[in-house]
C-alpha positions in Angstrom: 137.7 151.4 59.6 141.2 152.3 60.8 141.2 149.3 63.1 140.3 147.0 60.3 143.0 148.4 58.2 145.6 147.9 60.9 144.7 144.2 61.4 144.5 143.6 57.6 148.0 145.2 57.2 149.4 143.1 60.0 147.9 139.9 58.5 149.4 140.7 55.1 152.7 141.3 56.7 152.7 138.1 58.6 151.8 136.1 55.4 154.6 137.9 53.5 157.1 137.0 56.2 156.0 133.3 55.8 157.5 133.7 52.3 154.2 132.6 50.5 154.9 134.8 47.5 158.3 133.2 46.6 156.8 129.7 45.7 154.1 131.5 43.7 156.7 133.3 41.6 158.5 129.9 41.1 155.2 128.3 40.1 154.6 131.1 37.5 158.0 130.5 36.0 157.2 126.8 35.8 154.0 127.6 34.0 156.0 129.5 31.4 158.4 126.7 31.1 155.7 124.1 30.5 154.1 126.2 27.8 157.5 126.5 26.0 157.7 122.7 26.0 154.4 122.4 24.1 155.4 124.3 21.0 154.9 121.3 18.7 151.2 121.3 19.3 148.7 123.3 17.2 147.8 126.8 18.2 144.3 125.9 19.3 145.5 122.9 21.3 148.3 125.0 22.9 145.8 127.7 24.0 143.7 125.0 25.6 146.6 123.4 27.4 147.7 126.8 28.6 144.3 127.7 29.9 143.9 124.3 31.6 147.2 124.5 33.3 146.9 128.2 34.2 143.4 128.0 35.5 144.0 124.8 37.4 147.2 126.2 39.0 145.4 129.5 39.8 142.5 127.6 41.4 144.6 125.2 43.5 147.0 127.9 44.6 144.2 130.1 46.1 142.6 127.1 47.9 145.8 126.0 49.5 146.7 129.5 50.6 143.3 129.9 52.3 143.5 126.6 54.0 147.2 126.6 55.1 147.7 130.2 55.9 144.3 131.9 56.2 143.0 129.4 58.8 146.3 129.3 60.5 146.4 133.1 61.0 143.1 133.0 63.0 143.4 129.7 64.8 147.0 130.4 66.0 146.0 133.9 67.3 143.3 132.2 69.3 145.5 129.4 70.5 148.5 131.6 71.6 146.3 134.3 73.1 147.6 137.1 70.9 144.0 138.0 69.9 143.3 138.9 73.5 146.2 141.3 73.6 145.0 142.9 70.3 141.5 143.3 71.7 142.8 145.2 74.7 143.2 148.1 72.3 140.1 149.8 70.9 139.4 147.0 68.4 136.2 145.0 68.6 136.0 141.3 67.8 134.2 141.9 64.5 136.8 144.4 63.4 139.6 142.0 64.2 137.9 139.2 62.2 137.2 141.5 59.2 140.8 142.7 59.3 142.0 139.1 59.1 139.7 138.4 56.2 140.7 141.5 54.2 144.4 140.8 54.9 144.0 137.4 53.5 142.0 138.8 50.6 144.7 141.3 49.7 147.3 138.5 49.8 145.2 136.5 47.4 144.9 139.5 45.1 148.8 139.9 45.0 149.1 136.1 44.4 146.4 136.3 41.7 148.2 139.2 40.0 151.5 137.2 40.0 149.9 134.2 38.3 147.9 136.4 35.9 151.1 138.2 34.8 152.8 134.8 34.3 149.9 133.7 32.1 150.1 136.9 30.1 153.7 136.4 29.6 153.0 132.9 28.2 150.5 134.4 25.8 153.0 137.0 24.6 155.9 134.5 24.2 153.8 132.0 22.3 151.3 134.0 20.4 152.4 137.7 20.6 149.0 138.7 21.9 147.3 139.8 25.0 144.7 137.9 27.1 141.2 138.4 25.8 138.4 139.9 27.8 136.7 136.5 28.2 140.0 134.9 29.4 140.4 137.8 31.9 136.9 137.1 33.2 137.9 133.5 33.9 140.6 134.6 36.3 138.5 137.4 37.8 135.7 135.0 38.7 138.1 132.4 39.9 139.5 135.1 42.3 135.9 135.8 43.4 135.7 132.0 44.2 138.9 132.5 46.2 137.2 135.2 48.3 134.2 133.0 48.9 136.5 130.1 50.0 138.4 132.6 52.3 135.1 133.5 53.9 134.3 129.8 54.4 137.8 129.3 56.1 137.2 132.4 58.2 133.9 131.1 59.4 135.2 127.7 60.5 138.4 129.1 62.0 136.3 131.2 64.5 135.2 128.1 66.4 137.3 125.1 65.2 140.9 124.1 65.7 143.2 124.2 62.7 142.8 120.5 61.4 139.0 120.6 61.9 138.7 124.0 60.1 140.8 122.8 57.2 138.8 119.6 56.8 135.4 121.3 57.2 136.2 124.1 54.8 137.5 121.8 52.1 134.5 119.4 52.5 132.1 122.3 52.2 133.9 123.7 49.1 133.9 120.3 47.4 130.2 120.0 48.1 129.7 123.4 46.4 131.7 122.4 43.4 129.8 119.1 42.9 126.2 120.2 43.6 125.7 121.7 40.2 127.3 118.7 38.4 125.1 116.3 40.4 122.0 118.2 39.5 122.8 118.0 35.7 123.7 114.3 35.9 120.6 113.1 37.9 119.1 110.0 36.3 115.5 110.1 35.0 114.3 107.7 37.7 115.2 110.1 40.4 113.0 112.9 39.2 110.4 113.8 41.8 112.1 111.9 44.6 113.4 113.4 47.8 117.0 113.0 46.5 116.3 115.1 43.4 114.6 117.8 45.5 117.6 117.9 48.0 120.2 118.1 45.3 118.2 120.8 43.4 117.8 122.8 46.5 121.5 122.5 47.3 122.6 123.5 43.8 120.3 126.5 44.0 122.0 128.0 47.1 125.4 126.3 47.1 126.8 126.0 43.6 130.3 127.2 43.2 130.5 126.2 39.5 129.2 129.7 38.9 132.7 130.9 39.4 134.1 128.5 36.9 134.0 130.0 33.4 136.7 127.9 31.8 134.4 125.7 29.8 132.8 128.8 28.1 136.2 129.9 26.8 136.3 127.2 24.1 132.8 128.2 23.0 132.8 132.0 23.3 129.4 132.2 21.5 127.9 130.5 24.6 129.7 132.7 27.1 127.3 134.0 29.8 125.6 137.3 29.1 126.4 140.3 31.2 123.2 139.8 33.2 124.3 136.3 34.1 127.8 137.5 35.0 126.3 140.1 37.3 124.1 137.5 39.0 127.1 135.3 39.6 129.0 138.2 41.1 126.0 139.1 43.3 125.8 135.5 44.4 129.4 135.5 45.4 129.1 138.8 47.3 126.0 137.5 49.1 127.7 134.4 50.2 130.7 136.3 51.5 128.5 138.7 53.4 126.4 135.8 55.0 129.5 133.9 55.9 131.3 136.8 57.5 128.1 137.9 59.3 127.8 134.3 60.7 131.5 134.3 61.6 131.2 137.6 63.4 128.2 136.5 65.3 129.8 133.3 66.5 133.2 134.9 67.2 131.5 137.7 69.3 129.6 135.2 71.5 132.2 132.5 72.3 135.4 132.1 74.2 138.4 133.4 72.3 140.5 130.3 73.0 
């Protein structure tokens, strides 16, 4: 556990030295400025605009951080041979990989906290109220989606170069975001066909819309029950576990470079 902590701390330090937190703070300030420009709209419309802007910015930021910095931290360590130097010490390959993942996850947590605080400040400035529990859950499950995407990036970074890992990770994520939508919009004529079965099977095991609760906020009466929320969380944890196990298996049985 100590070895994983050392690698995670080093990864977080490297990301911090890359100044990834400064543009996040600037983005949070821009969010507050945009909300102040929308004061002429009604309260309900303003809340909707703020949620759309906040959640969209939250979602895109985490995805970009994982692709541009998470994948880079693993691929560059393999390319420049620094991973070999670190593995000379009593650190196994799976500990090194988990350390990289947890370092990225903690960086995402800090980034998520910054954006969450910025959104809370917007709510206080515009409505003099705190974020509701349902709105908090939107950000919490979006962060869980970040962690899943970080695991996807870690998986591909173990055996691909940087451009290939970025493209593959993004493609797999888009597939997960669209599978549930495709299942709901299937035409009647496709029912019973191989396409319907394939899309249904894909949506059952690879549906990332389970981390997207933004639509439920406008209709809180239809917000998922606690049992559904727990199943969504368990689904995310299961995906992360499977992806990290697969990444550890591949990383432990291939050349480091």
